[in-house]
C-alpha distance (Angstrom), angle and dihedral (degrees) to the residues before:
residue distance angle dihedral
M1 . . .
K2 3.84 . .
K3 3.78 89.5 .
I4 3.82 92.2 54.4
I5 3.81 93.0 49.2
T6 3.80 91.6 45.9
S7 3.80 90.6 47.8
A8 3.81 90.3 53.1
V9 3.80 99.2 40.6
I10 3.82 100.4 47.0
P11 3.84 95.8 57.3
C12 3.81 90.1 47.1
L13 3.80 91.6 51.9
L14 3.79 91.1 47.5
F15 3.80 90.7 49.6
I16 3.81 93.5 48.5
G17 3.80 92.2 43.5
G18 3.80 90.2 51.7
C19 3.79 93.5 55.3
E20 3.73 116.9 99.8
K21 3.74 133.1 -176.7
D22 3.77 114.6 -120.1
T23 3.80 101.3 163.2
T24 3.76 130.5 54.9
L25 3.77 119.6 -160.0
I26 3.77 110.8 -130.3
I27 3.78 115.9 -168.4
K28 3.77 101.4 -152.0
D29 3.79 103.6 168.0
V30 3.79 98.1 57.3
P31 3.80 106.2 101.0
V32 3.76 122.4 -154.0
I33 3.79 109.9 -103.8
I34 3.79 109.8 -111.8
S35 3.80 114.2 -160.5
K36 3.79 99.0 177.4
T37 3.78 131.9 77.8
V38 3.79 106.0 -91.6
S39 3.77 114.3 -134.9
F40 3.80 117.8 -146.5
S41 3.80 92.8 -150.9
G42 3.81 96.3 37.8
D43 3.82 102.3 37.7
I44 3.82 111.3 16.6
V45 3.83 103.6 36.4
P46 3.85 92.7 54.2
I47 3.82 88.6 56.2
F48 3.80 90.1 51.8
S49 3.80 91.7 46.0
Q50 3.78 93.2 51.1
S51 3.80 100.4 39.6
C52 3.81 112.1 14.7
S53 3.79 118.9 26.9
L54 3.78 93.3 61.8
S55 3.78 124.3 132.7
G56 3.81 109.9 -69.8
C57 3.78 93.8 12.0
H58 3.81 126.4 71.8
G59 3.79 97.0 -25.9
A60 3.78 129.4 109.0
G61 3.79 108.8 -47.4
G62 3.81 91.9 9.2
H63 3.77 133.8 100.3
V64 3.80 122.8 -35.3
P65 3.00 126.6 -71.4
N66 3.78 101.3 51.1
L67 3.81 102.7 -138.7
V68 3.79 99.2 -176.3
A69 3.82 107.1 132.3
D70 3.82 96.0 -107.5
N71 3.82 94.4 47.0
A72 3.80 105.1 31.3
Y73 3.79 100.1 92.1
V74 3.81 96.9 48.1
S75 3.79 91.1 42.2
L76 3.82 92.7 52.9
I77 3.79 95.6 44.5
S78 3.80 98.4 41.6
G79 3.80 92.1 42.2
N80 3.82 92.4 56.4
F81 3.80 93.8 -118.2
I82 3.82 91.5 133.1
D83 3.81 127.6 64.8
I84 3.80 110.8 -177.4
T85 3.81 91.5 178.9
T86 3.81 92.5 62.4
P87 3.82 105.7 11.7
E88 3.81 94.8 -174.4
N89 3.82 87.7 61.0
S90 3.79 93.0 56.0
K91 3.78 109.8 123.9
L92 3.81 90.5 -133.8
Y93 3.81 92.1 55.3
Q94 3.81 93.4 43.9
I95 3.80 91.6 52.5
L96 3.81 91.2 49.7
T97 3.80 93.1 49.7
G98 3.81 95.7 44.7
K99 3.80 97.2 -111.3
L100 3.82 87.0 119.4
T101 3.77 125.4 35.6
P102 2.88 143.2 -88.9
V103 3.78 92.2 42.7
M104 3.78 112.9 -133.9
P105 2.90 143.3 -106.9
M106 3.80 87.8 46.6
G107 3.79 114.9 -128.0
V108 3.80 94.4 20.9
P109 3.83 104.2 109.3
N110 3.80 96.5 -162.7
N111 3.74 113.6 25.9
P112 3.81 106.4 -141.2
S113 3.78 109.6 -107.1
N114 3.79 90.7 -132.0
I115 3.81 88.4 69.3
N116 3.79 91.2 48.8
G117 3.80 90.5 45.5
L118 3.80 93.7 50.2
V119 3.80 93.2 48.4
L120 3.80 92.8 46.4
A121 3.82 91.7 47.4
W122 3.81 90.6 49.1
I123 3.80 91.1 52.1
K124 3.83 92.4 45.2
Q125 3.80 89.0 50.9
G126 3.79 89.3 59.0
A127 3.83 101.7 -86.1
K128 3.78 90.9 -98.6
K129 3.78 124.5 -175.8
N130 3.80 93.3 -122.4
């Protein structure tokens, strides 16, 4: 009886031990739930200042939209980057989540979902200049 159990268990252990994980599932489209009022000046502009409105990127004289603090709101609204009717279709949100390329912020391989969540919440809350 011991021989039969040993004969069955050892191959199973070898099989399981030989398995290795080569793919990680990343759920990219699940935004963080934001339950507070998102402030454009307090929450969104600091993201732009840290990651976007850098020299050669979305600063003055750089790529559209201009995301320098004083110009960001007008540039996003007038450039049709925001869709308050269907926030998930906003060009800004789609670029952040990789649905449009190039994925932003540039050089950040996996944009933290808290940034995506904040931007989406801000748009859903009416994309106010608050």
